C-alpha positions in Angstrom: -44.2 88.8 -65.1 -44.8 87.9 -68.7 -48.4 87.6 -69.9 -47.6 84.3 -70.6 -45.7 83.0 -67.2 -49.1 82.8 -65.3 -49.8 80.1 -62.5 -53.0 78.7 -62.5 -55.0 76.8 -59.8 -57.7 75.1 -61.5 -61.3 74.0 -58.8 -63.9 72.1 -60.7 -67.4 71.5 -59.1 -67.6 68.6 -61.4 -71.5 67.8 -60.5 -72.4 71.3 -61.4 -70.6 70.7 -64.3 -71.7 67.7 -65.6 -75.5 68.5 -64.5 -75.1 71.7 -66.7 -74.3 69.6 -69.6 -77.3 67.5 -69.4 -80.4 68.4 -71.5 -83.5 68.8 -69.2 -85.8 66.2 -70.0 -89.9 66.9 -69.8 -90.5 64.6 -66.1 -87.7 62.0 -67.4 -84.7 60.8 -65.7 -81.9 61.9 -67.9 -78.1 60.6 -67.7 -76.0 63.1 -66.9 -73.7 64.0 -69.7 -69.6 63.6 -69.1 -68.2 67.0 -70.0 -64.8 66.9 -71.5 -62.4 68.3 -68.7 -59.1 67.6 -71.1 -60.8 70.1 -73.4 -61.0 72.7 -70.6 -57.5 71.8 -69.1 -56.1 72.4 -73.0 -58.0 75.8 -73.4 -56.3 76.7 -70.0 -52.7 75.8 -70.4 -52.9 78.4 -73.2 -52.5 81.0 -70.5 -49.9 79.6 -68.4 -48.7 76.5 -66.1 -51.5 74.6 -64.5 -49.9 74.0 -60.9 -52.8 73.1 -59.0 -56.2 70.8 -60.6 -58.6 69.9 -58.1 -62.3 68.2 -58.7 -64.9 68.0 -56.0 -67.9 65.5 -56.3 -69.5 62.5 -55.1 -67.3 60.2 -57.1 -69.6 57.1 -56.7 -72.0 59.0 -59.0 -69.5 59.7 -61.5 -67.1 56.5 -61.1 -67.0 56.2 -65.0 -64.7 59.3 -65.4 -62.6 58.8 -62.3 -59.8 57.1 -64.2 -60.0 59.8 -66.9 -59.3 62.6 -64.5 -56.7 60.6 -62.6 -55.2 60.5 -66.0 -55.3 64.5 -66.4 -53.3 64.7 -63.3 -56.1 66.0 -61.0 -56.9 65.5 -57.7 -60.1 64.0 -56.8 -61.9 65.5 -53.5 -64.5 63.0 -52.3 -67.7 65.2 -51.4 -70.1 62.3 -49.6 -73.6 62.2 -50.9 -75.5 65.7 -50.3 -78.1 64.0 -48.5 -75.8 63.4 -45.6 -73.3 66.2 -46.1 -75.6 69.0 -47.2 -76.5 70.8 -50.6 -73.5 73.1 -50.1 -70.7 71.1 -49.0 -68.8 70.7 -52.3 -69.1 74.3 -52.7 -67.8 74.9 -49.1 -65.0 72.5 -49.6 -63.7 74.0 -52.8 -63.9 77.5 -51.2 -62.1 76.6 -48.3 -59.3 75.0 -50.1 -59.0 78.0 -52.9 -58.8 80.5 -50.1 -55.9 78.6 -48.3 -53.9 78.2 -51.4 -54.5 82.1 -52.2 -52.8 82.9 -48.5 -50.2 80.0 -48.7 -49.2 80.2 -52.2 -48.1 83.7 -53.3 -46.9 82.8 -56.9 -50.2 81.4 -58.0 -51.7 84.7 -59.6 -54.8 83.2 -61.4 -57.5 81.2 -59.9 -60.1 79.3 -62.3 -63.6 78.2 -60.9 -65.1 75.6 -63.2 -68.7 76.0 -62.1 -71.9 78.0 -63.1 -73.0 78.2 -59.5 -73.5 81.6 -58.0 -72.7 80.6 -54.5 -69.2 80.9 -56.0 -69.7 84.8 -56.1 -68.4 85.6 -52.7 -65.2 83.4 -53.4 -64.4 85.1 -56.6 -65.0 88.7 -55.0 -62.4 87.5 -52.3 -59.7 86.2 -54.4 -59.8 89.6 -56.4 -59.8 91.2 -53.5 -56.4 89.5 -52.5 -55.1 90.6 -56.2 -55.6 87.3 -58.0 -57.1 87.3 -61.4 -60.5 84.9 -61.5 -61.2 83.1 -64.5 -65.0 80.9 -64.8 -65.8 78.3 -66.7 -69.3 76.9 -67.1 -72.1 75.8 -69.4 -73.9 78.8 -70.8 -77.5 77.5 -70.0 -76.6 77.0 -66.6 -74.4 79.6 -65.6 -75.2 82.2 -63.3 -75.2 85.9 -64.5 -73.7 87.1 -61.2 -70.9 84.6 -61.3 -70.1 85.5 -65.1 -69.9 89.1 -64.6 -67.9 89.0 -61.3 -64.8 86.9 -62.8 -62.3 88.6 -64.8 -62.9 86.6 -67.5 -65.8 83.7 -68.2 -65.6 81.1 -70.7 -68.5 79.0 -71.8 -67.8 75.6 -72.3 -69.6 74.9 -75.7 -67.3 77.6 -77.3 -64.1 76.0 -76.0 -62.1 74.4 -78.6 -63.8 76.1 -81.5 -61.2 76.5 -84.3 -62.1 80.1 -85.4 -60.1 81.4 -88.6 -57.5 78.5 -88.9 -56.2 77.6 -92.4 -56.7 74.0 -93.5 -53.4 72.0 -93.4 -52.6 70.9 -97.0 -51.7 67.5 -98.1 -48.1 67.9 -99.1 -46.7 67.5 -95.5 -46.4 63.7 -94.6 -48.3 62.5 -91.8 -45.3 63.4 -89.0 -45.3 66.9 -90.4 -49.0 67.3 -90.4 -49.3 66.9 -86.5 -46.5 69.5 -86.5 -48.6 71.7 -88.3 -51.7 71.0 -86.1 -49.6 71.7 -83.0 -48.2 75.0 -84.7 -51.6 76.3 -86.0 -53.1 75.6 -82.3 -50.8 77.6 -80.6 -50.7 80.5 -82.9 -54.6 80.9 -82.8 -54.0 80.4 -78.8 -51.6 83.3 -78.7 -53.9 85.4 -81.0 -57.0 84.6 -78.4 -54.5 85.6 -75.6 -54.0 89.2 -77.5 -50.2 88.6 -77.7 -48.7 91.6 -79.7 -45.4 89.9 -80.6 -45.3 86.5 -81.2 -41.8 85.6 -81.4 -40.8 81.9 -82.7 -39.7 81.1 -79.2 -42.9 82.1 -77.4 -44.9 80.0 -80.0 -42.6 76.7 -79.2 -43.2 77.5 -75.4 -47.0 77.6 -76.2 -46.6 74.4 -77.9 -44.7 72.5 -75.0 -47.2 73.9 -72.6 -49.7 71.9 -74.6 -47.4 68.6 -75.4 -44.5 68.9 -73.1 -42.3 66.2 -75.1 -42.8 68.1 -78.3 -39.8 68.0 -80.5 -39.4 69.2 -84.1 -36.8 66.6 -84.8 -39.4 64.1 -84.2 -41.6 65.6 -86.8 -38.9 65.5 -89.5 -37.4 69.0 -89.0 -33.8 70.0 -87.9 -35.1 73.2 -86.1 -38.3 74.9 -85.2 -37.4 77.7 -87.4 -37.5 75.3 -90.3 -41.1 74.3 -89.7 -41.7 77.9 -89.4 -40.2 78.8 -92.8 -41.7 75.7 -94.6 -45.1 77.0 -93.2 -44.5 80.5 -94.8 -43.1 79.0 -98.2 -46.5 77.3 -98.3 -48.4 80.7 -97.7 -49.7 79.5 -94.6 -48.3 82.0 -92.1 -46.7 85.4 -92.4 -43.8 86.4 -90.6 -40.9 88.8 -90.5 -37.3 88.7 -88.8 -37.1 91.1 -85.7 -34.6 93.9 -86.7 -33.1 93.8 -83.3 -33.0 90.0 -82.5 -32.8 88.9 -86.0 -35.2 86.0 -84.8 -38.5 85.2 -86.5 -41.8 86.9 -85.4 -45.0 85.3 -86.7 -48.1 87.8 -87.8 -50.4 85.4 -87.9 -52.2 83.3 -90.7 -51.3 84.4 -94.4 -54.3 86.4 -95.5 -56.0 86.9 -92.3 
């Protein structure tokens, strides 16, 4: 399997993430901050296809985000008030569902646990024993070091979406073309984060389409994806060369980087 053909199952302990994002007051009741789940999914789609997306919580407590999460295609599992079902009821349900999927869906090779709770460490260990890659996502200040160190990779929410060393889009292209450049730059940066050794033009386009399935270069004013790449090279924004065997463009990275 190619490094960019992974199938991911995402399990979100929403309450843990929301409370982890909330600053702690001095004896005062502070409303939970709403984490940007779309931001997390956009980062994860760089790693492969998201085939399962589930979130667990007492949704009466977070009713204001239900519509948004449904819009992201996330299945919401209702966990009643913890006072009635027990403190770890959401953790247990998430773990049971993850293991059921681990045993029943062989094609899912990567599991994502969105939580900083150390109670998920045994789940992470068991998934790895079954040959699965496990990625964790959590808030820096509320993530257990035990959980983070047991995952194959752990991403802190606060660092997701940081632009890094990406060039500014010039003013010369029109509005439609500028949006194409943004997708191009985001996808090149994503592949660099994933340590892609060779960024063929087809790989870059596939990465864009994982982010925006309806992407078409024609909508942005280009006859072909190659024309977009060549224009970006002419403007000094990216460096690339032609593969000697296939004759296709290979992007080396951003110019001067």
